[in-house]
BALOBA-1460 file (C-alpha; in Angstrom, 3 decimals):
// residues 213
<rec num="1" residu="x" x="135.432" y="97.272" z="0.364"/>
<rec num="2" residu="x" x="138.693" y="98.235" z="-1.364"/>
<rec num="3" residu="x" x="136.982" y="101.309" z="-2.831"/>
<rec num="4" residu="x" x="135.914" y="102.540" z="0.615"/>
<rec num="5" residu="x" x="139.408" y="101.897" z="2.002"/>
<rec num="6" residu="x" x="140.977" y="104.075" z="-0.694"/>
<rec num="7" residu="x" x="138.420" y="106.844" z="-0.107"/>
<rec num="8" residu="x" x="139.150" y="106.683" z="3.632"/>
<rec num="9" residu="x" x="142.896" y="106.905" z="3.000"/>
<rec num="10" residu="x" x="142.400" y="109.966" z="0.791"/>
<rec num="11" residu="x" x="140.107" y="111.612" z="3.346"/>
<rec num="12" residu="x" x="142.581" y="111.003" z="6.145"/>
<rec num="13" residu="x" x="145.352" y="112.411" z="3.983"/>
<rec num="14" residu="x" x="143.439" y="115.649" z="3.379"/>
<rec num="15" residu="x" x="142.569" y="115.952" z="7.070"/>
<rec num="16" residu="x" x="146.143" y="115.396" z="8.238"/>
<rec num="17" residu="x" x="147.966" y="117.417" z="5.575"/>
<rec num="18" residu="x" x="147.602" y="120.890" z="7.108"/>
<rec num="19" residu="x" x="148.434" y="119.671" z="10.600"/>
<rec num="20" residu="x" x="151.349" y="117.630" z="9.262"/>
<rec num="21" residu="x" x="152.926" y="120.752" z="7.779"/>
<rec num="22" residu="x" x="153.816" y="122.154" z="11.203"/>
<rec num="23" residu="x" x="154.071" y="118.936" z="13.198"/>
<rec num="24" residu="x" x="156.609" y="117.454" z="10.769"/>
<rec num="25" residu="x" x="158.717" y="120.583" z="11.086"/>
<rec num="26" residu="x" x="158.504" y="120.213" z="14.865"/>
<rec num="27" residu="x" x="160.106" y="116.781" z="14.514"/>
<rec num="28" residu="x" x="163.035" y="118.278" z="12.589"/>
<rec num="29" residu="x" x="163.419" y="121.114" z="15.124"/>
<rec num="30" residu="x" x="163.537" y="118.529" z="17.885"/>
<rec num="31" residu="x" x="166.231" y="116.550" z="16.074"/>
<rec num="32" residu="x" x="168.589" y="119.519" z="15.854"/>
<rec num="33" residu="x" x="167.919" y="120.561" z="19.443"/>
<rec num="34" residu="x" x="168.892" y="117.048" z="20.526"/>
<rec num="35" residu="x" x="171.975" y="117.104" z="18.282"/>
<rec num="36" residu="x" x="173.025" y="120.361" z="19.937"/>
<rec num="37" residu="x" x="173.362" y="118.597" z="23.299"/>
<rec num="38" residu="x" x="174.436" y="115.212" z="21.955"/>
<rec num="39" residu="x" x="177.672" y="113.920" z="23.465"/>
<rec num="40" residu="x" x="178.006" y="111.141" z="20.897"/>
<rec num="41" residu="x" x="179.168" y="111.299" z="17.275"/>
<rec num="42" residu="x" x="176.150" y="109.193" z="16.224"/>
<rec num="43" residu="x" x="172.408" y="109.188" z="16.768"/>
<rec num="44" residu="x" x="169.746" y="106.527" z="16.189"/>
<rec num="45" residu="x" x="166.877" y="107.546" z="13.900"/>
<rec num="46" residu="x" x="164.287" y="104.952" z="12.979"/>
<rec num="47" residu="x" x="166.135" y="101.677" z="12.544"/>
<rec num="48" residu="x" x="169.363" y="103.365" z="11.455"/>
<rec num="49" residu="x" x="172.346" y="105.060" z="13.074"/>
<rec num="50" residu="x" x="173.486" y="108.354" z="11.530"/>
<rec num="51" residu="x" x="176.607" y="110.372" z="12.180"/>
<rec num="52" residu="x" x="175.918" y="113.805" z="13.647"/>
<rec num="53" residu="x" x="178.285" y="115.285" z="11.043"/>
<rec num="54" residu="x" x="176.244" y="113.904" z="8.142"/>
<rec num="55" residu="x" x="173.046" y="115.444" z="9.516"/>
<rec num="56" residu="x" x="174.603" y="118.853" z="10.068"/>
<rec num="57" residu="x" x="176.043" y="118.921" z="6.516"/>
<rec num="58" residu="x" x="178.683" y="121.441" z="7.741"/>
<rec num="59" residu="x" x="175.975" y="124.020" z="8.455"/>
<rec num="60" residu="x" x="175.547" y="126.207" z="11.552"/>
<rec num="61" residu="x" x="172.544" y="126.059" z="13.872"/>
<rec num="62" residu="x" x="171.271" y="129.406" z="12.610"/>
<rec num="63" residu="x" x="171.282" y="128.252" z="8.976"/>
<rec num="64" residu="x" x="169.564" y="124.989" z="9.860"/>
<rec num="65" residu="x" x="166.843" y="126.579" z="11.996"/>
<rec num="66" residu="x" x="166.140" y="129.199" z="9.317"/>
<rec num="67" residu="x" x="165.857" y="126.386" z="6.756"/>
<rec num="68" residu="x" x="163.408" y="124.453" z="8.946"/>
<rec num="69" residu="x" x="161.143" y="127.504" z="9.196"/>
<rec num="70" residu="x" x="160.975" y="127.652" z="5.386"/>
<rec num="71" residu="x" x="160.972" y="123.876" z="4.845"/>
<rec num="72" residu="x" x="158.630" y="122.387" z="2.264"/>
<rec num="73" residu="x" x="156.423" y="119.576" z="3.612"/>
<rec num="74" residu="x" x="154.528" y="117.391" z="1.164"/>
<rec num="75" residu="x" x="152.627" y="114.122" z="0.805"/>
<rec num="76" residu="x" x="153.583" y="111.564" z="-1.820"/>
<rec num="77" residu="x" x="150.581" y="109.240" z="-1.569"/>
<rec num="78" residu="x" x="151.532" y="107.360" z="1.570"/>
<rec num="79" residu="x" x="149.008" y="108.459" z="4.246"/>
<rec num="80" residu="x" x="151.372" y="107.292" z="6.981"/>
<rec num="81" residu="x" x="154.337" y="109.500" z="6.010"/>
<rec num="82" residu="x" x="155.161" y="113.006" z="4.847"/>
<rec num="83" residu="x" x="158.397" y="114.395" z="3.440"/>
<rec num="84" residu="x" x="160.230" y="117.446" z="4.761"/>
<rec num="85" residu="x" x="162.521" y="119.063" z="2.190"/>
<rec num="86" residu="x" x="165.203" y="121.095" z="3.961"/>
<rec num="87" residu="x" x="166.929" y="123.700" z="1.764"/>
<rec num="88" residu="x" x="170.430" y="124.312" z="3.159"/>
<rec num="89" residu="x" x="171.533" y="126.605" z="0.352"/>
<rec num="90" residu="x" x="174.056" y="124.578" z="-1.625"/>
<rec num="91" residu="x" x="172.566" y="121.214" z="-0.649"/>
<rec num="92" residu="x" x="169.422" y="119.667" z="0.784"/>
<rec num="93" residu="x" x="168.202" y="116.947" z="3.106"/>
<rec num="94" residu="x" x="164.929" y="115.042" z="2.819"/>
<rec num="95" residu="x" x="163.309" y="113.598" z="5.940"/>
<rec num="96" residu="x" x="160.634" y="110.912" z="5.861"/>
<rec num="97" residu="x" x="158.409" y="111.637" z="8.878"/>
<rec num="98" residu="x" x="155.591" y="109.423" z="10.099"/>
<rec num="99" residu="x" x="152.145" y="110.979" z="10.466"/>
<rec num="100" residu="x" x="150.574" y="107.792" z="11.780"/>
<rec num="101" residu="x" x="149.137" y="108.122" z="15.295"/>
<rec num="102" residu="x" x="150.135" y="107.764" z="18.014"/>
<rec num="103" residu="x" x="152.959" y="110.213" z="17.338"/>
<rec num="104" residu="x" x="155.588" y="111.697" z="19.614"/>
<rec num="105" residu="x" x="156.058" y="114.919" z="17.570"/>
<rec num="106" residu="x" x="159.751" y="114.467" z="18.263"/>
<rec num="107" residu="x" x="162.702" y="113.282" z="16.178"/>
<rec num="108" residu="x" x="161.746" y="109.675" z="16.916"/>
<rec num="109" residu="x" x="158.967" y="110.131" z="14.314"/>
<rec num="110" residu="x" x="161.617" y="110.453" z="11.581"/>
<rec num="111" residu="x" x="162.022" y="107.221" z="9.614"/>
<rec num="112" residu="x" x="164.811" y="107.934" z="7.147"/>
<rec num="113" residu="x" x="167.030" y="110.695" z="5.765"/>
<rec num="114" residu="x" x="168.066" y="111.292" z="2.133"/>
<rec num="115" residu="x" x="170.597" y="113.620" z="0.494"/>
<rec num="116" residu="x" x="170.372" y="116.157" z="-2.362"/>
<rec num="117" residu="x" x="170.313" y="113.396" z="-4.986"/>
<rec num="118" residu="x" x="167.547" y="111.530" z="-3.205"/>
<rec num="119" residu="x" x="169.973" y="108.861" z="-1.970"/>
<rec num="120" residu="x" x="169.675" y="107.308" z="1.446"/>
<rec num="121" residu="x" x="172.411" y="108.860" z="3.615"/>
<rec num="122" residu="x" x="173.499" y="105.380" z="4.690"/>
<rec num="123" residu="x" x="172.636" y="103.148" z="1.731"/>
<rec num="124" residu="x" x="173.539" y="104.840" z="-1.551"/>
<rec num="125" residu="x" x="171.734" y="102.249" z="-3.672"/>
<rec num="126" residu="x" x="168.444" y="103.194" z="-1.980"/>
<rec num="127" residu="x" x="166.538" y="106.144" z="-3.489"/>
<rec num="128" residu="x" x="163.357" y="107.795" z="-2.263"/>
<rec num="129" residu="x" x="160.660" y="107.317" z="-4.894"/>
<rec num="130" residu="x" x="157.397" y="109.167" z="-5.404"/>
<rec num="131" residu="x" x="154.450" y="108.377" z="-7.735"/>
<rec num="132" residu="x" x="153.542" y="110.713" z="-10.593"/>
<rec num="133" residu="x" x="152.039" y="110.994" z="-14.055"/>
<rec num="134" residu="x" x="153.220" y="113.244" z="-16.866"/>
<rec num="135" residu="x" x="152.309" y="116.879" z="-17.407"/>
<rec num="136" residu="x" x="152.667" y="117.277" z="-21.170"/>
<rec num="137" residu="x" x="150.159" y="118.632" z="-23.732"/>
<rec num="138" residu="x" x="151.560" y="116.220" z="-26.323"/>
<rec num="139" residu="x" x="150.208" y="113.263" z="-24.335"/>
<rec num="140" residu="x" x="153.620" y="111.679" z="-23.820"/>
<rec num="141" residu="x" x="157.077" y="112.511" z="-22.471"/>
<rec num="142" residu="x" x="160.466" y="111.119" z="-23.410"/>
<rec num="143" residu="x" x="162.637" y="109.331" z="-20.867"/>
<rec num="144" residu="x" x="166.308" y="109.853" z="-21.688"/>
<rec num="145" residu="x" x="169.470" y="107.904" z="-21.004"/>
<rec num="146" residu="x" x="171.120" y="110.915" z="-19.356"/>
<rec num="147" residu="x" x="169.798" y="114.207" z="-17.896"/>
<rec num="148" residu="x" x="170.009" y="116.141" z="-21.154"/>
<rec num="149" residu="x" x="167.694" y="116.876" z="-24.093"/>
<rec num="150" residu="x" x="170.561" y="115.810" z="-26.353"/>
<rec num="151" residu="x" x="170.737" y="112.380" z="-24.731"/>
<rec num="152" residu="x" x="169.339" y="109.225" z="-26.325"/>
<rec num="153" residu="x" x="165.622" y="108.526" z="-25.814"/>
<rec num="154" residu="x" x="165.128" y="105.246" z="-23.958"/>
<rec num="155" residu="x" x="161.341" y="105.104" z="-23.805"/>
<rec num="156" residu="x" x="158.150" y="107.172" z="-23.556"/>
<rec num="157" residu="x" x="155.730" y="107.724" z="-20.691"/>
<rec num="158" residu="x" x="152.174" y="108.372" z="-21.839"/>
<rec num="159" residu="x" x="149.292" y="110.344" z="-20.357"/>
<rec num="160" residu="x" x="147.887" y="108.863" z="-17.091"/>
<rec num="161" residu="x" x="150.651" y="106.236" z="-17.009"/>
<rec num="162" residu="x" x="151.837" y="106.059" z="-13.399"/>
<rec num="163" residu="x" x="155.568" y="105.901" z="-12.757"/>
<rec num="164" residu="x" x="157.894" y="106.635" z="-9.840"/>
<rec num="165" residu="x" x="160.528" y="109.353" z="-9.720"/>
<rec num="166" residu="x" x="163.331" y="110.697" z="-7.531"/>
<rec num="167" residu="x" x="163.865" y="114.475" z="-7.473"/>
<rec num="168" residu="x" x="167.451" y="115.697" z="-7.834"/>
<rec num="169" residu="x" x="168.203" y="118.849" z="-5.878"/>
<rec num="170" residu="x" x="168.261" y="121.985" z="-8.056"/>
<rec num="171" residu="x" x="168.261" y="119.964" z="-11.242"/>
<rec num="172" residu="x" x="165.868" y="120.272" z="-14.174"/>
<rec num="173" residu="x" x="165.821" y="116.471" z="-14.303"/>
<rec num="174" residu="x" x="164.562" y="113.609" z="-12.142"/>
<rec num="175" residu="x" x="165.341" y="109.902" z="-12.060"/>
<rec num="176" residu="x" x="162.413" y="107.825" z="-13.384"/>
<rec num="177" residu="x" x="161.375" y="104.257" z="-12.533"/>
<rec num="178" residu="x" x="158.757" y="101.713" z="-13.495"/>
<rec num="179" residu="x" x="155.430" y="101.895" z="-11.649"/>
<rec num="180" residu="x" x="156.555" y="99.405" z="-8.993"/>
<rec num="181" residu="x" x="159.940" y="101.089" z="-8.555"/>
<rec num="182" residu="x" x="161.907" y="97.974" z="-9.413"/>
<rec num="183" residu="x" x="163.387" y="99.258" z="-12.686"/>
<rec num="184" residu="x" x="165.331" y="102.484" z="-13.268"/>
<rec num="185" residu="x" x="164.308" y="103.623" z="-16.750"/>
<rec num="186" residu="x" x="166.207" y="106.904" z="-17.185"/>
<rec num="187" residu="x" x="165.750" y="110.645" z="-16.696"/>
<rec num="188" residu="x" x="162.663" y="112.799" z="-17.212"/>
<rec num="189" residu="x" x="162.448" y="116.590" z="-17.401"/>
<rec num="190" residu="x" x="161.129" y="117.939" z="-14.092"/>
<rec num="191" residu="x" x="158.516" y="120.242" z="-15.652"/>
<rec num="192" residu="x" x="156.957" y="117.207" z="-17.346"/>
<rec num="193" residu="x" x="156.166" y="115.607" z="-13.985"/>
<rec num="194" residu="x" x="152.793" y="115.952" z="-12.234"/>
<rec num="195" residu="x" x="153.345" y="114.789" z="-8.628"/>
<rec num="196" residu="x" x="150.806" y="113.068" z="-6.403"/>
<rec num="197" residu="x" x="149.626" y="116.195" z="-4.580"/>
<rec num="198" residu="x" x="148.714" y="117.898" z="-7.878"/>
<rec num="199" residu="x" x="146.909" y="114.938" z="-9.462"/>
<rec num="200" residu="x" x="143.168" y="114.450" z="-9.787"/>
<rec num="201" residu="x" x="141.347" y="112.373" z="-7.193"/>
<rec num="202" residu="x" x="140.920" y="109.492" z="-9.666"/>
<rec num="203" residu="x" x="144.656" y="109.348" z="-10.386"/>
<rec num="204" residu="x" x="145.432" y="109.577" z="-6.669"/>
<rec num="205" residu="x" x="143.195" y="106.563" z="-6.045"/>
<rec num="206" residu="x" x="145.092" y="104.573" z="-8.674"/>
<rec num="207" residu="x" x="148.427" y="105.589" z="-7.133"/>
<rec num="208" residu="x" x="147.329" y="104.533" z="-3.658"/>
<rec num="209" residu="x" x="146.041" y="101.215" z="-5.003"/>
<rec num="210" residu="x" x="149.380" y="100.670" z="-6.725"/>
<rec num="211" residu="x" x="151.355" y="101.499" z="-3.597"/>
<rec num="212" residu="x" x="149.317" y="99.484" z="-1.083"/>
<rec num="213" residu="x" x="148.030" y="96.456" z="-3.010"/>
């Protein structure tokens, strides 16, 4: 039964991915249209309250709307959510947007917002984390104490070993965690990461099992 559930989740993910590209952007458009007429300094998104200033990141409407048009939308293995990466030039915002029906296709579908370092805008100890395996012909990749090739090696990640990571905006490095996300293990070179959407079907199944079991 578990096998069929995983296959169904993967199938639903493929079916929803193309539609989610535009519909997730629509949610972000709606947010900024609402902010443009908002009389308050704060707005409720998901279960959190954000300041309007933090969401605008000191950018004009024209810059934000242009960024939404070019925004990158991707899946990270959770069939109920997608991520919208908004490039604002010198900084970024990441929006977790639900793709689970029934949907409103409005800003109320946004669950959470993260900054350029992948930190929750409200809770700095909370990082967004995505599953991955390594992309290295040597069969392993070093995890370092700091984001530098000169930094001390803390551990290795081997081929097909699932781990979680947090992208850092415009950095060659990402934060790396244990497979359940409970332990921060160091930094891994971005080009050595193979994210969920580029993995084989078999690896994707293992990631989904890990995330939902």
